C-alpha angles and dihedrals in degrees: 000000000000105000145182118202122178126177120189119195131193120246094231124131087258105040119231128192104241104174136022122192124184129174135170139175094255107035106038121229132316124197119192130180131200119266112242090203106108090219093048094239090138089066088079087073122087113269096014127111131188122238094235133139093273091054092046090051091050090049091051091049093050092044090053091049090051092051093045092052095050095043097043096245132142113277105263133228133205116225138179152135127258109307095030128116090251091052089055091058091042090054092049091050090052093050096040097208119202094254094052094049089046093057093067103018125215136284126248090277092054095252115140111256092218091069088069099034097061122053118211129197119194096359114212089002092273089156127046112284136039130309113250127200129190141165114268099231090190089066105025117053101222091194087069094060109112125187123204137181128192088276098051140269118003126215129215096277092055090044089054090053090051090053092052092047094047094048093045092049090050090053091049091049094050093048091048090052090049090053091049088056088056100261112147123245116260132029093345091060088068093055128093099071112102114239110248089221095057139264094299090067097041094105091057091046093049093061093057124097120234089259093052091052087068091063123110105253144151129201096278094042091051093050092052099037116122104224115238094248091057092041092055090047090054092047090054092061097038114103125218136042097254122054129187111213101200097190104027099166110174090350106255096137095036090054090050092053091047092049088053089059099260129131112239137202106200118198130188133163091213112077092201091056091048091054089050089052091049091050093047093048089054088049088059093041095241101103090110090065096052129075111203117211125186114211149068112311090211090064098036104043097084092054098049130089122229138118095226134035116209117206120192102159132168107278099194131246097293092065092060098039092049093217093131139005117277117235133195090263088058096076128076135260107042098321115218092004090066092049090054090049091052091051092059120101097039096289130148117234126209111196121195108220129196117241091252095054120139102236092196085076091071092065090072091064093068097221134114108263132205115190123198133178123248111207133186116201089342095308123114109254104168144322127256114214115197114204107190124217115265 
């Protein structure tokens, strides 16, 4: 289907989609404008759409597709569990409201075009795992997506900024609504949504932001994920422009480094984890800044470039139970020996430490150490120990 798709945003502090134009070779051209009714009642009229979560999610998806096309990346998806931004669009697609059908029109048989333009996996989360939505590039020509602001056409960098602002505004709005319902500020404001992996993993789920809950995870990946707030804090104290993440897992820390403007080489010995990390990086729009490498970091480290090595290994059960102090020998693989290997070649090392770590252990490494706290919603999550190159 030959298409034309044009999105025009306002230049306000909080961007709003003002105008949506869609045209194709079979259904003519539709032009829709945003309802200025705060409750969206105007969206019942022909050619008017509400600025709700479903519309924001659709805007984010199309913006990411536009950026991916122009920067040569993989076409992205948005993904999430009930309550997420992706779930809002999924719900709208299931209900097919008048405004959503009107954005793209219908084909000659009267079937809504949007049903073919957007691909859905696991609609309404009927199976375990998140719902995922992506642009069907076989139907929608992503090269035809054009993004405009009040001052004219916008390129990929400006589109990236719009994505960040829209997602951040959605998170602020959801937290504000939670507070209006009487939920306290902080970690508790994220609670209330059942963990899809069961009650045993609820504490890990509660510390994730709404955006993180759209990541591709399983039980183990969730338990070992570095939340974005902690990941960004670590990135802020990590020197260098190129970081090697030796145990990337589902990609939480690697994404944090990439969002901070660094290039990242992300390694994991588990191919399934690496694919999760790749998916999650695309979800955040930073997959173009990360090189994913499958293999054993112990064998690969000497052949890779990077000024800093980041180590966030598995510290064993005692580090989470807090029954005794964790030591360098507590983590796998190879404990302190691996840290010493990473320090070779004039590299910095940033070591993620559990809150019950025995800091006397760091003296044996013979390097100056700076330790900073990584907090999530004000609560201590871990420590980041920077060991500078000799």
